[in-house]
C-alpha positions as CSV (number, residue, x, y, z in Angstrom):
1,M,-19.0,-41.1,-32.4
2,S,-17.9,-39.6,-35.6
3,G,-16.1,-36.2,-36.0
4,S,-14.1,-34.4,-33.3
5,Y,-15.2,-33.6,-29.7
6,S,-13.6,-32.4,-26.5
7,L,-12.8,-34.3,-23.3
8,N,-11.8,-32.4,-20.3
9,I,-10.1,-34.3,-17.5
10,E,-9.2,-32.9,-14.1
11,Y,-7.0,-34.7,-11.4
12,E,-4.5,-34.1,-8.6
13,K,-1.1,-35.6,-7.8
14,S,0.7,-35.0,-4.7
15,M,4.3,-33.7,-5.1
16,G,5.1,-34.9,-1.5
17,K,6.6,-31.7,-0.3
18,T,5.8,-27.9,-1.1
19,S,9.2,-27.6,-2.8
20,A,10.5,-30.6,-4.8
21,V,11.7,-31.7,-8.0
22,V,8.9,-33.6,-9.7
23,K,8.1,-35.3,-12.9
24,A,5.2,-33.9,-14.7
25,P,2.4,-36.5,-15.1
26,E,1.9,-38.1,-18.5
27,L,-1.6,-38.9,-19.8
28,K,-1.6,-41.3,-22.6
29,V,-4.7,-42.1,-24.7
30,L,-5.0,-45.7,-25.5
31,G,-6.2,-47.3,-28.7
32,V,-5.3,-44.4,-31.0
33,E,-3.0,-44.6,-33.9
34,R,-1.3,-41.1,-33.1
35,E,-1.4,-38.5,-30.5
36,T,0.2,-35.2,-30.5
37,G,-0.4,-32.2,-28.2
38,F,0.9,-29.4,-26.0
39,F,1.8,-29.3,-22.4
40,G,1.3,-26.1,-20.3
41,V,2.7,-25.4,-16.9
42,A,1.1,-22.6,-14.5
43,A,1.5,-21.7,-10.9
44,R,-1.6,-21.6,-8.8
45,T,0.3,-20.2,-5.6
46,N,3.4,-18.3,-4.9
47,V,5.7,-20.9,-6.3
48,E,8.7,-20.6,-8.7
49,I,8.8,-23.1,-11.4
50,S,11.7,-23.8,-13.7
51,A,12.6,-26.7,-16.1
52,E,15.0,-29.1,-14.6
53,D,15.2,-31.5,-17.5
54,F,12.8,-32.7,-20.4
55,S,13.1,-35.3,-23.3
56,G,10.7,-36.4,-26.0
57,V,9.2,-32.7,-26.0
58,T,10.2,-29.3,-27.7
59,Q,9.9,-26.3,-25.4
60,I,8.1,-23.6,-27.0
61,D,7.0,-20.1,-26.2
62,P,3.8,-20.0,-24.2
63,K,2.3,-17.8,-26.7
64,E,2.7,-20.6,-29.3
65,A,0.5,-22.9,-27.3
66,Q,-2.9,-23.5,-28.7
67,H,-5.7,-21.4,-27.2
68,Y,-7.4,-24.0,-25.3
69,V,-4.1,-24.8,-23.3
70,I,-4.0,-21.1,-22.4
71,R,-7.6,-20.8,-21.7
72,S,-7.4,-24.0,-19.4
73,S,-5.8,-22.0,-16.7
74,P,-6.8,-18.8,-15.0
75,R,-3.2,-18.2,-14.2
76,P,-0.6,-17.2,-16.9
77,V,1.2,-20.3,-18.7
78,L,4.8,-20.1,-17.6
79,L,6.3,-23.0,-19.4
80,A,5.0,-24.8,-22.6
81,Y,6.0,-27.9,-24.7
82,K,4.9,-29.7,-27.7
83,Y,5.0,-33.4,-28.1
84,L,4.6,-35.7,-31.3
85,K,4.5,-39.2,-29.6
86,H,4.9,-41.0,-26.2
87,P,6.7,-41.4,-24.1
88,F,8.1,-38.1,-22.9
89,D,9.6,-36.7,-19.8
90,I,9.2,-33.2,-18.1
91,V,11.0,-32.8,-14.9
92,L,10.1,-29.4,-13.1
93,D,11.9,-27.9,-10.1
94,V,9.3,-26.2,-7.8
95,K,10.3,-23.9,-5.1
96,K,7.5,-22.8,-2.6
97,H,8.1,-19.1,-1.2
98,F,6.8,-17.8,2.1
99,D,3.6,-16.0,2.0
100,V,3.6,-12.2,2.6
101,S,0.8,-10.4,4.6
102,V,-1.3,-8.1,2.4
103,L,-4.0,-5.5,2.9
104,I,-7.4,-7.0,3.4
105,A,-9.4,-3.8,4.1
106,A,-8.9,-0.2,3.1
107,I,-10.6,3.3,3.9
108,D,-10.9,5.2,0.4
109,M,-12.2,8.2,2.2
110,A,-13.1,9.5,5.8
111,D,-15.6,12.3,6.1
112,I,-15.6,13.7,9.8
113,K,-17.7,16.6,11.1
114,S,-17.3,17.9,14.6
115,V,-19.1,20.6,16.6
116,I,-17.8,22.2,19.9
117,T,-19.8,24.1,22.3
118,E,-18.6,26.7,24.9
119,D,-19.2,24.5,27.8
120,G,-16.9,21.8,26.5
121,K,-18.9,19.3,24.7
122,Y,-17.2,18.0,21.5
123,L,-19.5,16.1,19.2
124,T,-18.1,14.1,16.3
125,A,-19.5,12.1,13.3
126,A,-17.2,10.1,11.3
127,V,-18.0,8.3,8.0
128,F,-15.7,6.0,6.4
129,L,-15.9,4.5,2.9
130,V,-14.6,1.0,3.5
131,R,-13.7,-1.9,1.0
132,N,-13.3,-5.0,2.9
133,N,-12.3,-8.5,2.0
134,M,-12.0,-10.5,5.2
135,K,-11.6,-8.1,8.1
136,Q,-14.4,-8.8,11.0
137,F,-14.3,-5.5,13.0
138,L,-13.2,-1.9,12.4
139,K,-11.3,-1.2,15.6
140,V,-11.8,2.4,16.9
141,E,-9.7,4.2,19.6
142,L,-11.8,7.2,20.8
143,P,-10.3,10.1,22.6
144,D,-10.1,10.2,26.5
145,E,-13.3,10.9,28.1
146,S,-15.5,9.9,25.2
147,E,-18.7,7.9,24.8
148,V,-20.0,6.4,21.6
149,W,-23.5,7.2,20.5
150,S,-24.2,5.4,17.5
151,T,-22.6,3.0,14.9
152,Y,-24.0,2.2,11.4
153,V,-22.8,0.0,8.6
154,A,-24.0,0.2,5.0
155,G,-26.9,2.3,6.3
156,K,-28.0,-0.2,8.9
157,P,-27.6,0.2,12.8
158,V,-25.1,-2.3,14.3
159,K,-24.3,-3.2,18.2
160,P,-20.6,-2.2,18.7
161,G,-18.4,-4.2,21.1
162,K,-15.3,-3.4,23.1
163,D,-12.1,-5.4,23.5
164,K,-9.8,-5.7,26.4
165,K,-7.9,-2.5,25.4
166,G,-10.8,-0.4,25.4
167,R,-11.3,-0.1,21.7
168,I,-14.8,0.0,19.9
169,L,-15.3,-2.8,17.7
170,V,-17.8,-2.1,14.8
171,P,-18.7,-5.4,13.0
172,L,-18.0,-5.2,9.3
173,E,-19.6,-6.7,6.1
174,N,-17.7,-8.0,3.2
175,S,-17.5,-6.0,0.0
176,Q,-19.5,-7.0,-3.0
177,Q,-17.4,-7.7,-5.9
178,G,-17.9,-5.1,-8.5
179,P,-16.4,-4.9,-12.1
180,G,-12.6,-4.8,-11.6
181,E,-12.7,-4.1,-7.8
182,M,-14.6,-4.5,-4.7
183,A,-17.4,-2.0,-3.8
184,S,-17.2,0.2,-0.8
185,F,-19.8,0.8,2.0
186,A,-20.3,3.4,4.5
187,V,-19.3,2.9,8.3
188,E,-20.6,5.9,10.6
189,V,-19.4,6.3,14.1
190,V,-20.8,9.1,16.2
191,Y,-19.4,9.8,19.6
192,L,-19.3,12.6,22.4
193,S,-16.1,13.9,24.0
194,K,-15.6,16.3,26.8
195,I,-13.0,19.0,26.7
196,P,-12.2,22.1,29.1
197,Q,-15.0,24.7,28.9
198,M,-14.0,27.8,26.9
199,E,-13.1,30.9,28.7
200,K,-12.4,34.4,27.5
201,K,-9.3,33.3,25.8
202,G,-7.2,30.2,25.7
203,R,-6.0,27.2,23.6
204,V,-7.9,24.1,22.7
205,D,-6.4,20.7,21.9
206,L,-8.5,18.4,20.0
207,K,-7.9,14.6,19.1
208,L,-9.9,12.4,16.8
209,L,-10.8,8.9,16.7
210,K,-8.0,6.4,15.5
211,V,-8.9,3.5,13.2
212,D,-6.9,0.4,12.5
213,I,-7.3,0.4,8.7
214,P,-5.4,2.6,6.6
215,V,-7.3,5.8,5.3
216,S,-6.4,7.1,1.8
217,H,-8.0,10.6,2.2
218,M,-9.3,12.3,5.2
219,Q,-11.3,15.4,5.5
220,W,-12.5,17.2,8.7
221,S,-15.2,19.9,9.0
222,L,-15.1,21.8,12.4
223,F,-17.7,24.1,13.6
224,L,-16.8,26.4,16.5
225,P,-18.7,28.9,18.5
226,E,-19.5,32.3,16.8
227,K,-18.6,34.4,19.9
228,Y,-14.8,33.8,19.5
229,K,-12.1,34.4,17.1
230,Y,-9.6,31.7,16.1
231,K,-5.9,31.5,15.1
232,K,-2.7,29.6,15.0
233,F,-4.1,26.2,13.9
234,D,-1.5,23.6,14.4
235,G,-1.4,19.7,14.2
236,N,-0.8,16.9,11.9
237,V,-3.8,18.1,9.6
238,E,-3.7,20.6,6.9
239,K,-6.0,23.6,6.9
240,T,-7.8,24.2,3.5
241,T,-10.1,26.7,2.0
242,Q,-10.8,24.4,-1.0
243,P,-14.2,22.8,-1.1
244,L,-14.5,19.4,0.4
245,R,-15.4,16.3,-1.4
246,S,-19.0,15.2,-1.3
247,L,-19.8,11.8,-0.1
248,P,-21.8,9.4,-2.6
249,Q,-25.4,9.3,-1.4
250,D,-26.0,6.0,-2.4
251,K,-23.4,4.7,0.1
252,L,-25.3,6.3,3.1
253,Q,-28.9,5.2,2.8
254,P,-29.8,6.2,6.6
255,V,-31.8,3.8,8.4
256,Y,-33.5,4.8,11.8
257,G,-33.6,1.9,14.1
258,G,-35.2,1.3,17.5
259,G,-33.4,0.8,20.8
260,G,-32.4,3.2,23.5
261,S,-34.9,5.4,25.2
262,G,-35.5,8.8,26.5
263,M,-33.1,11.6,25.6
264,L,-31.5,10.0,22.6
265,Q,-34.9,9.7,20.7
266,S,-34.8,13.3,20.1
267,I,-31.2,13.9,19.1
268,P,-31.7,13.6,15.2
269,Q,-33.2,17.1,15.3
270,A,-30.8,18.6,17.9
271,N,-29.0,21.9,17.5
272,V,-25.8,23.5,19.0
273,M,-28.0,25.1,22.0
274,E,-29.8,21.6,22.9
275,I,-26.3,19.8,22.9
276,Q,-24.9,22.6,25.0
277,N,-27.6,22.2,27.6
278,M,-27.2,18.3,27.7
279,D,-25.7,17.1,30.9
280,F,-22.5,14.9,30.0
281,E,-22.8,12.7,33.1
282,L,-26.4,12.1,32.5
283,L,-25.9,10.8,29.0
284,Q,-23.8,8.0,30.4
285,K,-26.5,6.7,32.6
286,E,-29.0,3.9,31.8
287,Q,-32.0,6.2,31.1
288,S,-30.3,7.6,27.8
289,M,-27.7,4.9,26.9
290,D,-28.2,1.2,26.8
291,I,-25.9,-1.9,26.2
292,G,-26.8,-4.5,23.6
293,V,-29.6,-2.5,21.6
294,M,-29.7,-1.0,18.3
295,P,-28.4,2.6,18.2
296,V,-30.3,5.6,17.2
297,K,-29.4,7.7,14.1
298,M,-27.5,10.7,15.2
299,E,-27.0,13.9,13.1
300,I,-24.4,16.6,13.5
301,P,-25.7,20.2,13.7
302,Q,-23.5,22.1,11.4
303,Q,-23.7,25.5,13.0
304,G,-21.0,28.0,14.0
305,Q,-17.7,29.1,12.3
306,A,-16.7,26.4,9.8
307,F,-13.0,25.4,9.3
308,H,-12.0,22.7,7.1
309,F,-8.9,20.3,7.3
310,T,-7.4,17.4,5.2
311,K,-4.9,14.7,5.5
312,L,-3.7,12.2,3.1
313,L,-2.7,8.7,4.0
314,V,-3.7,8.2,7.6
315,I,-2.1,5.2,8.6
316,D,-2.0,4.0,12.3
317,E,-2.1,7.5,13.7
318,R,-4.5,9.9,15.3
319,P,-5.3,13.3,13.7
320,E,-4.8,16.1,16.0
321,L,-5.3,19.9,16.1
322,T,-4.7,22.8,18.4
323,F,-5.7,26.4,18.2
324,D,-6.1,29.7,20.0
325,Y,-9.2,31.4,20.7
326,K,-10.2,34.8,22.2
327,K,-13.8,36.2,22.8
328,K,-15.0,38.8,20.4
329,W,-15.4,42.3,22.0
330,E,-19.0,43.3,22.4
331,P,-20.4,46.7,23.2
332,S,-21.9,47.0,26.7
333,W,-25.4,47.7,25.3
334,K,-25.4,44.1,23.3
335,K,-24.4,42.3,26.6
């Protein structure tokens, strides 16, 4: 062959231990009159590398190394040397550090909608925009006296499980790699809770579901019966009058799957009155709830007086809210 060409050689050599003082391997081309070149050192893992000793080479700034040396490593070149002949020696001190746990899943936004009826039914739909690298399940702790109705991941129905602690396990997908970061996908959980029936006046204590993935921003829309006045909203969420953020529709892509039978088939068109007339105990029986089948899509009826709440950085905690209510006065001729 006449002229110049490139020859790339990849090989491995054991250091013996994860932390060691090692001599950098020296490649020598045989049968040539002269050989000069550059030697670059980069770290592929969380190791600290320093120059213990060197001879027959000149240490240079990594930026001075020729471009092909820098391009040959996906990691930054930490040490660089130039040699004019063989032999040469480069002795490196390599220290292995302990790995640190990092976040493998995050929820960019949680959009939660709840509706309450006078007779104590508390229906909630939570949509989470999740970015996931390796996590297998979203673990969900429901409030007391709650029953999960449906779970959807990336617009598709999934079968939830339950662990020994009673947490609902929603199987997750891995995020697709987008330009610069992982793409998010929607995880939807719909459940029904039971709270005390509303009287002429009183106080309501509400708890939301708790998840094991940090939530950057949570917004909660609460729809309450029209017949009452409400005040003294307290809890670890903040009441707001600002417009809430809209979920990107391309993340939702609702899919109506089969599975289940009877009453749940008509729930997507339900309104507040239909939910109020449902028997909570009946919903937990086999004729309306089943195990091991795909859930039916559930829509939350957004009727009643609307109140909105937000919370930033929800990390290993359950959003809670309490408020007072009092029935509105009505003239006798309207009753």
